[in-house]
C-alpha positions, 0 to 999 in steps of 0.5 A: 665861699658857696659860689666857689664850691658851686664852681668846683662842683660844676668843673667836676661834673664837666670832667665826668662828662669829658671822660665819657665823651673821650671814651666815646671818641675812642670807641666811635670816632665821633668828632668835636661837634657830634660829641658836644651836641650829644653831651650838651643834650644830657640833663647833667650838662646843665650843672656842668661848667660848659665852657670848661667842657668845651675848651678841654674837649677841643684841646684833647681832640686837637692834641690826642697824638701828643698827649699819647706821646706823653703817656707812652713816655711816662707809662709803665705799660704800652698804649695798646695795654691801656684801657679806653677809660684810663686813656680818657682820664689821662688825656683830660688830666694832661690837657688840664695840666697843660692848658689850665694853669689856673687850676692847681696841679694837686687839684688836677691830679686829685680829680683824675685819681678820683675819676679813675677810682670811680670809672677805671679798672681796679687800681688804675688810679695808681697808674693815673697818679704816676703818669700825671706826676711824672709828666708834671716833673718833666713838663711842669716848667714848660707848662708854667707849673711847679714840679711836684 
């Protein structure tokens, strides 16, 4: 049990670092190698799930345009109105839903909502929850997930 808890905490730390890396990508345009090197040098990276970080960072950077398409389809506001933190959290949540069927849908959404509460604008967690929930309902079977 303690081992599972440690693994969950390591993934949560990886998600926090991923949000920061994806935010930085939007502001500075850094590539995968630059972001990986920068965040691997952070002290908190030692307590993060490095493989999880690497896999999701690569997926998001490769699929950012298609992830933006999903956000645009399910958002009540345009991409231009979306702040960089919210977009980073949504990119991460969508990539997890798509590529990590080993992580339960509820865990992905809960982690994204918690990140939005911690780092996002006021009430952005509601927006993040709505977009991810709508996406699961639409893409769930295609991504090997049960809707809801």
